[in-house]
N, C-alpha and C positions, 0 to 999 in steps of 0.2 A: 504494500500500500504506500503510495507516494503522497507526501505532504507538500503544501505550498512552502516556498523558501523561508518565509519568516512568519511562522504561526504566531497568533496573538492570543492573549487571554484577557479577561476583563480586569484582572489585577496584574498590571504590567510589571510591578516591582516585586514579584514573588521571589526572585533570586535575592533581592535585598533583604526580604523577610528571613530567608534562610541564613543569610550572613548575620543578621541580628541575633537569631536564635543560637547560631554557632558561637558568637561572641559572648552572649549571656551564659551559655553553658560552660565556658572556660573559667568563669569566675564563680566559684562555689559560694563565696561570701557576699556576692552582689556586685553590680557594676553600674556606674552612673550613665545617664543619657549622653553626657559629654564624651565619656570614654567610648561608648558605643558608636557615636557619630564619628569619632576620630578613627576607629578601627574599621568601620564599614564604608566610610567616605560619604555617608548620607547627610545631607543638609538637615539641620534641626527641624526645619519646617515640614520636611517629609517624614522625619523619624517620629515626631510626636504623635501623629494620628496612627502610625504603624504600631507603636508601642501600646497605644490605647486599645487598638483592635486585639493585640496579642494578650493584653491583660484581660479584656472582656471575654476572650475565648479560653482563658485559663492556661495559655502556653507559657506566659511569664507572670511573675507576681511582683508587685511593687512593695518593698519592705519599708519599715519605719523611717529610715533615713533618706528615702527617695530613690534608693538604688533598686536595681531589678535582678531577680533571680529566676531560675527555671520554675515554671508552674506545675500544678498537679497533672494537667492534661498531657503535657509532654513527658512527664515521668511515667504515666500510665502507658502511653503509646510506646514507650521504649522498653516495656517490660516483657521481653521475650515472647513466650508462647501466646500471650494474650494480645499481642500487637494488632493482628487483623481484626479481632473482635472489638478492641478499643477504638481503632480507626473507624470502623463501621458505626459504632455507637456514637462516637463524636460527630460523625457526618450526619447521622440521623437526627441528633439533637440540634445541629445547625439548621437542617432542613425544617424541622418543626418550628424553630424560632422564626425562620423566614416565612413559613406558612402563616404564622400568627401575625407577624408584622405586616405582611402584604395582603392578608385576607384572600389568599389564593392557594390552590394546590401547586406544589413545586416538585420538580423532577430532576434527577441526574440521568443523563443518557451518555452512553459510550459507543464508539464505533469499534467493535471487536470482531476480528476475523471476517471483515466485510459485511457485517450486519449491524443494524441499529438496535441497541438494547437499552431498556430502561433499567438501571441497576438499583436505584433507590428513589423513593418518593415520600412525600408527606401530604396527606389530605385530611379531611374532616367534614363534619356536617355542614359547616359554614364555608368550606373550601372543597367542594366536590371535585374529584379528578375527572379527566376526560373519559367518556365511555369509549373504550378501545374496540369499536365495532369492526375495524380492520386492523390487523396486527401492524404496529408501527414499523416493523421490518419492511413492510410493503408500501409504506406511505411516506418515505423520506422526502419526496418531492413536494408534499403537501403540508406536512406537520412542521411546526416551528423547530421541534427537537431535531428532526431529520435534516431540514434545510440548513440549520446551524452546523451540523456535522459535515454536510456536503460542502459548505463554504471552506472548510479546512482541508479538503482533498484537492488534488490537482485534477485536470480534465480527464486524464486517462482513468484515474481511480473512480471518478464520477461516472464515466461511461461504462466502466466495468460494473458498477453498482446497478445502473439503470438497465444494463443488458440482462441482469438477473432478476430485477424487480421493475417490470415495465411501468411506464407512466400511465396512471389510470385516473379518470375523472371521478372524484368523490362528491363534489358539489359544483355549482355553476361557477365558483370562483377558483377552482383548481386549475393550475397551470398545466397544460398537457403538451406544450411544445418544448422539446429539449433545448432548442436554440434560445427561446425566451427564458427558460429556467436558468440556463448557464449564464445568460446575460445578467439576470437579476442577482445570481450568486456572486458573479465577478464584481458587480458594482456595489455590493453590500459593504458599507464601511465597517471595519473591524471593531470599532468602539460603539456601534449602534446595534441594539437588539434586533434580531430577526423576528418578524411578525408573521402570524398565521391568522388571517381575518376570515374565518369560516371556510378555509380552503380544505381542511380535513373533515370537519364536521359542522353541519348547520347548527347554530346555537352556541358555539364555543369559539373563543378567541384565545390565542396563545402568544407567548414571546419567549425567546431563548437567547442566551449569550454563550460565547465559546468558553470552554474550560480546557485549555491546552497545558498539560503538565508533562514535560519531556516529550517523548514520542507519542504519547497517548492523545487521542482525539475525543473530546467530550463536550457536553453542553449542560447548562443549567437553565431550566425552563419553568414557566408558570402557565396556568390556564385559568380562565374566568368564563362564567356563563355570559351569554351575549348581553343580558340586562346590565352587566357591569363593564361593558366594553369601554365606557367613558373613562374607566380607571386604568385601562391597559397600558398606555404609554407611560404614565407616572409610575405604575407598578414595575414596568420593565426597566425604567431608569434606576429605580431603587434596587431591583434585583442585580443590575450591573454593578452598582456601587457596593453591594453587600456580598459579592461573590468571592471576595478574598479568602475568607475562612474555608470555603469549599475547595478552592484551588490549593490552599495550603494543606488540607487534609489529603489531597491526592498526591502531593509530592513528598510528604513526610515518610 
């Protein structure tokens, strides 16, 4: 599977986050933000919100003198045999928080072995998930989760996918032209959420942002009933801004 030359993620500074965590982990007794900035090369203006996010997610802890130490979440994730369970639990907790703050069902999708797979999601009575009347594996051209994954593939990989999963019309809004679909994917700004305005299912609107962690291709998405369509763009922008903990969970 080939990727575009410069894959993007909603949280472009994830490598800096890893540098921050590495720096904090080297100082068992705590390290100041000034020292972290010096060792990572991060300007204080960028470091402050990053540290706030890491504290909120439990990856680092701020101690009495204002220094930072490794937090409980990172300790748990690093604990041998329970690592995978800890990562999944942390990711599920993050998705649940996103669901509640957005008032929408949220999903993580991955492109694995040439297929679209929903690997985790969080829904609820006030945030119903999409009725998957057609398997998402066969609807990448129409659903936000799939289109977001396709934007991260090169043309050959896209054509390979569509040769195995033919473009099918699901609603009157579904794009059925490969040329038009590729044109829209190519023109999709990497920092703007991909939208699905009733292309997959009548009565549902969705948005997705890319989750690129190393060589993996993924997306973070949300769905809303059509009566809440007026909230979609604001919710999608919030999803984009809050995707950092999800990306971080994928690369740890």
